[in-house]
C-alpha positions, 0 to 999 in steps of 0.5 A: 550141105548140098550133095554133088547130083552124080552122088545122088544118081548113085545114091539112087541106084544104090537105093534101087539095087536094095529092091531088086537084091531083096525081089531077088531074094525074095522069088526065091532066085539068091540066097537069104543073107540071114537063113543061107537057104532058098526062100520063097514069097512072092507076096513079098517079091511084089512089095519089093517091086511095088517101092522100086515103081513108087520110087519110079512115079516119085521120082518122073520128071526129076531123073536124066535118061541114063536112071530112067532105062536104070528103073524101067529095066529094074523093073521088066527084069523083076515083073519077067521074074515075078511071071515066072514063079507066078506059075512056076507055083501054078503048075506045082500045083496043077501037078499036084492035082492031077496026080491026086486025080490020077490016085482017086477017082478022078472025077471032074470037079477036081478037073475044076480044082485044076483052073480054078487054082490057075485061075488065082494065078493069072489073077494074081499074076495079072495084079502084079503087072500092073494095070492093064488100061496105063499102055505100059510094057509091063503089060504084055507080060502078065500073058505069062512068061515067055509068050510072044507078049513079053518080046514085044514089052521091051520095045515099046518101054 
């Protein structure tokens, strides 16, 4: 039984939306319906975003312009939210280390630890945004949410 192109398009949109909804739950942006709580798991969110990226790659050349734009805008929105949450985690980690340094002796080693934590998140953020050699819009997001480069991303994609 062959399905119409409109039915297949609707099913494709539904599939992308399933992963988008899951990613927003995993980013802590919406309630988890199973627990009724806001839960954040950036690793799982990255997996959901990667699944949409895989769908985009595997359907390259087979989607209408409208569906391509839908997938691209979905990925852009999710990547920006991922970077925002990763940076928020880094800031809260830095705040905790700064408070610890203020309570303690405030040695240079604790300041270095603060920088190391930022580097780890920046590395994770960079990998979440895609390959920096591809020239894709997601490359601009690796600098962090709210940077001038973020404004360039949507224009090039």
